[in-house]
One Martini backbone bead per residue (centre of mass of N, CA, C, O) as a GRO file, in nm:
protein
  351
    1MET     BB    1   0.059   0.062  -0.022
    2ALA     BB    2   0.296   0.256   0.008
    3HIS     BB    3   0.399   0.213  -0.280
    4SER     BB    4   0.153   0.323  -0.425
    5GLU     BB    5   0.162   0.608  -0.307
    6GLN     BB    6   0.439   0.675  -0.405
    7ARG     BB    7   0.382   0.640  -0.709
    8TYR     BB    8   0.150   0.850  -0.728
    9ALA     BB    9   0.319   1.094  -0.634
   10SER     BB   10   0.530   1.079  -0.875
   11MET     BB   11   0.293   1.142  -1.100
   12GLN     BB   12   0.277   1.424  -1.011
   13PRO     BB   13   0.295   1.738  -1.024
   14ALA     BB   14   0.520   1.956  -0.893
   15ASN     BB   15   0.297   2.217  -0.952
   16PRO     BB   16   0.010   2.232  -0.864
   17LEU     BB   17  -0.294   2.358  -0.872
   18GLY     BB   18  -0.315   2.600  -0.607
   19VAL     BB   19  -0.246   2.804  -0.360
   20GLU     BB   20   0.035   2.883  -0.478
   21SER     BB   21  -0.055   2.952  -0.764
   22LEU     BB   22  -0.265   3.164  -0.696
   23ALA     BB   23  -0.064   3.351  -0.551
   24ALA     BB   24   0.114   3.404  -0.794
   25LEU     BB   25  -0.104   3.529  -0.976
   26GLN     BB   26  -0.167   3.760  -0.784
   27ALA     BB   27   0.118   3.877  -0.770
   28ARG     BB   28   0.144   3.938  -1.073
   29GLU     BB   29  -0.102   4.128  -1.087
   30ALA     BB   30   0.002   4.332  -0.878
   31ARG     BB   31   0.255   4.410  -1.042
   32ARG     BB   32   0.110   4.515  -1.289
   33ARG     BB   33  -0.056   4.733  -1.149
   34LEU     BB   34   0.184   4.885  -1.029
   35HIS     BB   35   0.319   4.957  -1.295
   36LEU     BB   36   0.079   5.120  -1.413
   37ARG     BB   37   0.060   5.321  -1.173
   38ARG     BB   38   0.349   5.440  -1.217
   39LEU     BB   39   0.291   5.543  -1.505
   40LEU     BB   40   0.059   5.740  -1.420
   41MET     BB   41   0.240   5.879  -1.162
   42ARG     BB   42   0.482   5.972  -1.303
   43SER     BB   43   0.711   6.195  -1.302
   44PRO     BB   44   0.852   6.429  -1.478
   45ARG     BB   45   1.197   6.486  -1.609
   46THR     BB   46   1.126   6.653  -1.871
   47VAL     BB   47   1.017   6.863  -2.103
   48VAL     BB   48   0.949   6.654  -2.320
   49ASP     BB   49   0.765   6.494  -2.137
   50VAL     BB   50   0.557   6.711  -2.077
   51LEU     BB   51   0.476   6.770  -2.380
   52GLY     BB   52   0.397   6.478  -2.454
   53ARG     BB   53   0.159   6.464  -2.252
   54MET     BB   54  -0.002   6.721  -2.330
   55MET     BB   55  -0.016   6.611  -2.653
   56ARG     BB   56  -0.036   6.310  -2.695
   57LEU     BB   57   0.183   6.184  -2.887
   58PRO     BB   58   0.102   5.885  -2.961
   59ALA     BB   59  -0.184   5.961  -3.066
   60ALA     BB   60  -0.099   6.154  -3.280
   61VAL     BB   61   0.062   5.952  -3.445
   62ALA     BB   62  -0.178   5.762  -3.503
   63LEU     BB   63  -0.350   5.994  -3.656
   64THR     BB   64  -0.158   5.962  -3.925
   65ALA     BB   65  -0.235   5.700  -4.074
   66PRO     BB   66  -0.437   5.795  -4.296
   67VAL     BB   67  -0.227   5.941  -4.461
   68PHE     BB   68  -0.040   5.707  -4.537
   69CYS     BB   69  -0.265   5.526  -4.663
   70GLY     BB   70  -0.363   5.719  -4.884
   71ALA     BB   71  -0.088   5.747  -5.028
   72MET     BB   72  -0.031   5.445  -5.078
   73LEU     BB   73  -0.293   5.391  -5.242
   74ALA     BB   74  -0.218   5.581  -5.478
   75TRP     BB   75   0.046   5.444  -5.553
   76TRP     BB   76  -0.074   5.162  -5.614
   77GLU     BB   77  -0.279   5.253  -5.834
   78VAL     BB   78  -0.105   5.506  -6.008
   79GLY     BB   79   0.212   5.574  -5.918
   80ALA     BB   80   0.187   5.825  -5.730
   81PHE     BB   81   0.454   6.039  -5.587
   82ASN     BB   82   0.491   6.292  -5.319
   83GLY     BB   83   0.706   6.367  -5.072
   84LEU     BB   84   0.642   6.662  -4.999
   85ALA     BB   85   0.336   6.624  -4.964
   86LEU     BB   86   0.348   6.414  -4.742
   87ALA     BB   87   0.508   6.580  -4.535
   88LEU     BB   88   0.305   6.812  -4.511
   89ASN     BB   89   0.056   6.634  -4.431
   90VAL     BB   90   0.175   6.513  -4.176
   91ALA     BB   91   0.251   6.781  -4.032
   92ALA     BB   92  -0.040   6.889  -4.027
   93THR     BB   93  -0.175   6.654  -3.869
   94LEU     BB   94   0.010   6.635  -3.623
   95THR     BB   95  -0.021   6.938  -3.525
   96LEU     BB   96  -0.318   6.926  -3.495
   97ALA     BB   97  -0.335   6.705  -3.276
   98LEU     BB   98  -0.148   6.838  -3.072
   99GLY     BB   99  -0.304   7.111  -3.039
  100VAL     BB  100  -0.583   6.990  -2.957
  101HIS     BB  101  -0.487   6.839  -2.712
  102ALA     BB  102  -0.381   7.084  -2.552
  103LEU     BB  103  -0.661   7.233  -2.553
  104SER     BB  104  -0.826   7.012  -2.414
  105GLU     BB  105  -0.666   7.014  -2.148
  106TYR     BB  106  -0.723   7.302  -2.085
  107ARG     BB  107  -1.034   7.291  -2.080
  108ASP     BB  108  -1.058   7.082  -1.857
  109VAL     BB  109  -0.920   7.232  -1.633
  110LYS     BB  110  -1.114   7.479  -1.628
  111ARG     BB  111  -1.372   7.308  -1.584
  112ALA     BB  112  -1.282   7.169  -1.318
  113PHE     BB  113  -1.255   7.420  -1.145
  114GLN     BB  114  -1.552   7.523  -1.185
  115THR     BB  115  -1.676   7.216  -1.077
  116ASN     BB  116  -1.502   7.060  -0.870
  117ALA     BB  117  -1.335   6.791  -1.033
  118THR     BB  118  -1.096   6.756  -0.886
  119ASP     BB  119  -0.812   6.521  -0.815
  120ALA     BB  120  -0.550   6.374  -0.643
  121SER     BB  121  -0.558   6.107  -0.850
  122ASP     BB  122  -0.462   6.229  -1.087
  123PRO     BB  123  -0.293   6.162  -1.349
  124LEU     BB  124   0.045   6.224  -1.502
  125ALA     BB  125   0.004   6.117  -1.813
  126THR     BB  126  -0.126   6.396  -1.848
  127GLY     BB  127  -0.185   6.728  -1.888
  128TYR     BB  128  -0.403   6.756  -1.673
  129GLY     BB  129  -0.243   6.650  -1.432
  130LEU     BB  130  -0.013   6.861  -1.447
  131MET     BB  131  -0.201   7.110  -1.413
  132ALA     BB  132  -0.367   7.028  -1.160
  133ARG     BB  133  -0.076   6.979  -0.992
  134GLY     BB  134   0.139   7.225  -1.085
  135TYR     BB  135   0.360   7.158  -1.317
  136ILE     BB  136   0.184   7.350  -1.515
  137ASP     BB  137   0.077   7.604  -1.696
  138PRO     BB  138  -0.210   7.645  -1.878
  139ASP     BB  139  -0.110   7.872  -2.077
  140ILE     BB  140   0.092   7.694  -2.220
  141ALA     BB  141  -0.115   7.511  -2.364
  142LEU     BB  142  -0.261   7.734  -2.516
  143ASN     BB  143  -0.018   7.849  -2.676
  144LEU     BB  144   0.076   7.587  -2.801
  145GLY     BB  145  -0.183   7.513  -2.954
  146HIS     BB  146  -0.181   7.768  -3.140
  147ILE     BB  147   0.095   7.718  -3.268
  148LEU     BB  148   0.034   7.440  -3.393
  149LEU     BB  149  -0.204   7.537  -3.569
  150ALA     BB  150  -0.032   7.732  -3.735
  151ILE     BB  151   0.157   7.516  -3.851
  152SER     BB  152  -0.065   7.347  -3.983
  153ALA     BB  153  -0.164   7.574  -4.177
  154LEU     BB  154   0.104   7.619  -4.328
  155CYS     BB  155   0.128   7.327  -4.436
  156GLY     BB  156  -0.159   7.308  -4.571
  157LEU     BB  157  -0.128   7.555  -4.781
  158TRP     BB  158   0.059   7.396  -4.982
  159LEU     BB  159  -0.128   7.188  -5.112
  160PRO     BB  160  -0.290   7.359  -5.321
  161ILE     BB  161  -0.034   7.424  -5.487
  162ILE     BB  162   0.013   7.119  -5.569
  163ALA     BB  163  -0.325   7.009  -5.605
  164GLY     BB  164  -0.519   7.228  -5.541
  165TRP     BB  165  -0.834   7.301  -5.389
  166PRO     BB  166  -0.943   7.035  -5.244
  167PRO     BB  167  -0.750   7.028  -4.990
  168LEU     BB  168  -0.883   7.274  -4.862
  169PHE     BB  169  -1.149   7.133  -4.804
  170PHE     BB  170  -1.067   6.883  -4.652
  171ALA     BB  171  -0.884   7.013  -4.436
  172GLY     BB  172  -1.077   7.230  -4.335
  173LEU     BB  173  -1.303   7.039  -4.235
  174SER     BB  174  -1.123   6.879  -4.044
  175VAL     BB  175  -1.040   7.110  -3.857
  176LEU     BB  176  -1.324   7.184  -3.763
  177LEU     BB  177  -1.404   6.907  -3.637
  178VAL     BB  178  -1.162   6.881  -3.442
  179TYR     BB  179  -1.171   7.155  -3.293
  180PHE     BB  180  -1.489   7.153  -3.208
  181TYR     BB  181  -1.504   6.916  -3.016
  182ALA     BB  182  -1.349   7.098  -2.753
  183ASN     BB  183  -1.430   7.384  -2.861
  184PRO     BB  184  -1.522   7.686  -2.890
  185PRO     BB  185  -1.863   7.705  -2.932
  186LEU     BB  186  -1.951   7.400  -2.961
  187ARG     BB  187  -1.861   7.131  -2.828
  188TYR     BB  188  -1.984   6.848  -2.951
  189GLY     BB  189  -1.845   6.622  -2.769
  190ASP     BB  190  -2.054   6.704  -2.510
  191ARG     BB  191  -2.365   6.625  -2.639
  192GLY     BB  192  -2.389   6.355  -2.733
  193TRP     BB  193  -2.497   6.086  -2.939
  194GLY     BB  194  -2.202   6.062  -3.089
  195LEU     BB  195  -2.102   6.329  -3.225
  196GLY     BB  196  -1.798   6.323  -3.167
  197GLU     BB  197  -1.733   6.048  -3.300
  198ALA     BB  198  -1.838   6.123  -3.581
  199GLY     BB  199  -1.646   6.366  -3.628
  200LEU     BB  200  -1.379   6.198  -3.607
  201PHE     BB  201  -1.433   6.001  -3.833
  202VAL     BB  202  -1.435   6.226  -4.047
  203GLY     BB  203  -1.185   6.409  -3.975
  204TYR     BB  204  -0.965   6.175  -3.949
  205GLY     BB  205  -1.047   5.948  -4.143
  206LEU     BB  206  -1.180   6.036  -4.411
  207LEU     BB  207  -1.047   6.319  -4.489
  208GLN     BB  208  -0.748   6.238  -4.464
  209THR     BB  209  -0.747   6.002  -4.664
  210VAL     BB  210  -0.855   6.164  -4.912
  211ASN     BB  211  -0.647   6.388  -4.908
  212ALA     BB  212  -0.393   6.213  -4.953
  213TYR     BB  213  -0.488   6.087  -5.215
  214TYR     BB  214  -0.526   6.350  -5.380
  215VAL     BB  215  -0.245   6.475  -5.359
  216GLN     BB  216  -0.117   6.236  -5.531
  217SER     BB  217  -0.366   6.193  -5.780
  218GLN     BB  218  -0.601   6.399  -5.845
  219ALA     BB  219  -0.816   6.197  -5.710
  220ILE     BB  220  -1.120   5.985  -5.670
  221SER     BB  221  -1.213   5.684  -5.507
  222TRP     BB  222  -1.393   5.434  -5.381
  223ARG     BB  223  -1.159   5.286  -5.229
  224VAL     BB  224  -1.087   5.519  -5.027
  225LEU     BB  225  -1.359   5.522  -4.882
  226VAL     BB  226  -1.347   5.226  -4.762
  227VAL     BB  227  -1.067   5.250  -4.622
  228SER     BB  228  -1.166   5.483  -4.415
  229ILE     BB  229  -1.338   5.317  -4.218
  230PRO     BB  230  -1.134   5.164  -4.028
  231LEU     BB  231  -0.979   5.422  -3.962
  232GLY     BB  232  -1.208   5.578  -3.828
  233LEU     BB  233  -1.263   5.365  -3.604
  234LEU     BB  234  -0.980   5.389  -3.471
  235CYS     BB  235  -1.007   5.689  -3.395
  236VAL     BB  236  -1.244   5.637  -3.202
  237PHE     BB  237  -1.109   5.427  -3.025
  238VAL     BB  238  -0.894   5.617  -2.903
  239GLN     BB  239  -1.087   5.839  -2.784
  240HIS     BB  240  -1.275   5.650  -2.619
  241ASN     BB  241  -1.056   5.541  -2.432
  242PHE     BB  242  -0.979   5.814  -2.314
  243ASN     BB  243  -1.262   5.871  -2.197
  244LEU     BB  244  -1.269   5.624  -2.007
  245LEU     BB  245  -1.040   5.712  -1.820
  246PHE     BB  246  -1.235   5.997  -1.765
  247GLU     BB  247  -1.539   5.944  -1.692
  248ARG     BB  248  -1.583   6.066  -1.405
  249ARG     BB  249  -1.481   6.351  -1.462
  250ASP     BB  250  -1.681   6.412  -1.696
  251TRP     BB  251  -1.930   6.379  -1.524
  252LEU     BB  252  -1.868   6.611  -1.327
  253MET     BB  253  -1.844   6.820  -1.588
  254ARG     BB  254  -2.081   6.748  -1.788
  255LYS     BB  255  -1.984   6.542  -2.002
  256ARG     BB  256  -2.131   6.381  -2.302
  257THR     BB  257  -1.994   6.128  -2.364
  258LEU     BB  258  -2.004   5.804  -2.451
  259ALA     BB  259  -1.875   5.702  -2.189
  260VAL     BB  260  -2.082   5.843  -1.998
  261THR     BB  261  -2.340   5.721  -2.116
  262LEU     BB  262  -2.254   5.412  -2.083
  263GLY     BB  263  -2.012   5.358  -1.922
  264PRO     BB  264  -1.753   5.149  -1.854
  265LEU     BB  265  -1.858   4.871  -1.942
  266ARG     BB  266  -2.008   4.950  -2.208
  267GLY     BB  267  -1.765   5.096  -2.320
  268LEU     BB  268  -1.593   4.842  -2.351
  269ASP     BB  269  -1.777   4.696  -2.541
  270LEU     BB  270  -1.751   4.905  -2.767
  271SER     BB  271  -1.449   4.869  -2.807
  272ALA     BB  272  -1.468   4.571  -2.889
  273LEU     BB  273  -1.660   4.620  -3.131
  274LEU     BB  274  -1.468   4.794  -3.295
  275VAL     BB  275  -1.254   4.582  -3.341
  276VAL     BB  276  -1.429   4.376  -3.482
  277THR     BB  277  -1.524   4.567  -3.712
  278VAL     BB  278  -1.244   4.608  -3.833
  279HIS     BB  279  -1.190   4.324  -3.912
  280ILE     BB  280  -1.432   4.293  -4.104
  281ALA     BB  281  -1.373   4.530  -4.290
  282ILE     BB  282  -1.101   4.438  -4.402
  283VAL     BB  283  -1.196   4.177  -4.531
  284ALA     BB  284  -1.412   4.304  -4.714
  285ILE     BB  285  -1.227   4.511  -4.864
  286VAL     BB  286  -1.025   4.314  -4.992
  287SER     BB  287  -1.251   4.186  -5.163
  288LEU     BB  288  -1.423   4.430  -5.287
  289ALA     BB  289  -1.163   4.630  -5.356
  290ARG     BB  290  -0.919   4.468  -5.462
  291LEU     BB  291  -0.698   4.408  -5.281
  292PRO     BB  292  -0.437   4.283  -5.171
  293PHE     BB  293  -0.384   4.008  -4.985
  294SER     BB  294  -0.160   4.140  -4.799
  295ALA     BB  295  -0.363   4.327  -4.637
  296LEU     BB  296  -0.426   4.106  -4.414
  297LEU     BB  297  -0.179   4.180  -4.233
  298THR     BB  298  -0.334   4.398  -4.062
  299LEU     BB  299  -0.464   4.190  -3.853
  300ALA     BB  300  -0.209   4.160  -3.667
  301ALA     BB  301  -0.264   4.431  -3.492
  302LEU     BB  302  -0.543   4.380  -3.337
  303PRO     BB  303  -0.466   4.190  -3.093
  304VAL     BB  304  -0.341   4.420  -2.925
  305ALA     BB  305  -0.622   4.519  -2.835
  306LEU     BB  306  -0.764   4.247  -2.738
  307GLY     BB  307  -0.556   4.173  -2.508
  308ALA     BB  308  -0.653   4.393  -2.301
  309PHE     BB  309  -0.941   4.266  -2.239
  310SER     BB  310  -0.838   3.985  -2.111
  311ARG     BB  311  -0.711   4.151  -1.840
  312ILE     BB  312  -0.989   4.221  -1.731
  313ASP     BB  313  -1.166   4.308  -1.429
  314ARG     BB  314  -1.503   4.374  -1.415
  315GLU     BB  315  -1.551   4.366  -1.097
  316ARG     BB  316  -1.257   4.564  -1.067
  317LEU     BB  317  -1.239   4.835  -1.209
  318ALA     BB  318  -0.952   5.017  -1.322
  319MET     BB  319  -0.741   5.259  -1.441
  320GLU     BB  320  -0.529   5.059  -1.537
  321ASP     BB  321  -0.706   4.911  -1.745
  322LEU     BB  322  -0.783   5.165  -1.918
  323PHE     BB  323  -0.486   5.234  -1.986
  324LEU     BB  324  -0.427   4.970  -2.137
  325VAL     BB  325  -0.638   5.012  -2.360
  326TYR     BB  326  -0.537   5.277  -2.467
  327ARG     BB  327  -0.247   5.191  -2.541
  328ALA     BB  328  -0.331   4.958  -2.727
  329GLY     BB  329  -0.487   5.134  -2.934
  330VAL     BB  330  -0.251   5.303  -3.028
  331ASN     BB  331  -0.074   5.068  -3.124
  332ALA     BB  332  -0.277   4.944  -3.327
  333MET     BB  333  -0.286   5.189  -3.519
  334ILE     BB  334   0.007   5.203  -3.595
  335TRP     BB  335   0.027   4.906  -3.702
  336THR     BB  336  -0.190   4.925  -3.915
  337GLY     BB  337  -0.055   5.140  -4.094
  338LEU     BB  338   0.208   4.995  -4.145
  339LEU     BB  339   0.097   4.727  -4.266
  340PHE     BB  340  -0.059   4.851  -4.499
  341CYS     BB  341   0.174   4.986  -4.638
  342LEU     BB  342   0.355   4.734  -4.666
  343ALA     BB  343   0.153   4.573  -4.841
  344LEU     BB  344   0.153   4.772  -5.084
  345ILE     BB  345   0.455   4.777  -5.141
  346THR     BB  346   0.493   4.472  -5.198
  347ALA     BB  347   0.281   4.439  -5.413
  348ARG     BB  348   0.408   4.639  -5.620
  349HIS     BB  349   0.694   4.516  -5.628
  350TRP     BB  350   0.585   4.202  -5.683
  351GLY     BB  351   0.349   4.258  -5.905
   0.00000   0.00000   0.00000
């Protein structure tokens, strides 16, 4: 009998799933949350770090993806490519996003002070937290935002000289939609009913993609219109995840973003639905728009966003989880743009 028990014990795993394994998993999760909390609350060390947070630099870079995709699509279709026009277009879009982000953070700080919505736990990972906690004067964000918008206008005004008047219409309408999302007198992003998200879909996704395509080809095709759909959804995805991160603060400030309307849990469901919709849209567009089969490589970037949802505990949702979703969404959009452009380049080169 003793021999049988000894043999049975020798056949068991060395570290069976039990109390110790559960404790190890909990410890790993605690370390992950602590790491994210430190990222959220880490004090800036340089001026560049301060400016990058105030202007949401990674998100602004992600929002230039439609420009690259539109330009590469025109090159793949008609073989036209103007490097100077692309550089000016990217510079105009990047400085537009940076300037609008700085102004949005400034407006939020001023509104929070007026409505007593500030909180000592506000993270330092954004310009709002830095200004609310006294790390930087809000007027600096205001002035910087206007300077960046002026640079964006100067870059954008060269495009009509290169490609005619249509870029002036596309870029001008895009600037109006993006600027008035969070700035007076409209501030339509605060009015609920998904108006803000719809405006960003058109302003960043549709118009920037079509504008970049036209600047290169001096034409518009139905293909660029359908390609702009998943790109626009990803733009909404990035902004919606940012709004989720500050859903409670926006509720206190009486901002009716879609994240406030839905609440954090249903807002996360919408984020996941957006990612799935982008998956479906890319597959459908590659088939219906007769894009090269290699464009399906773009799908490889989207699990980056989905992976963040699998690590969330919906029973005790914390700011660290929402920050993880936001950061994953930004990375997913950057990689989506890069992989789409790479797929078109390789298809034209080897096709």
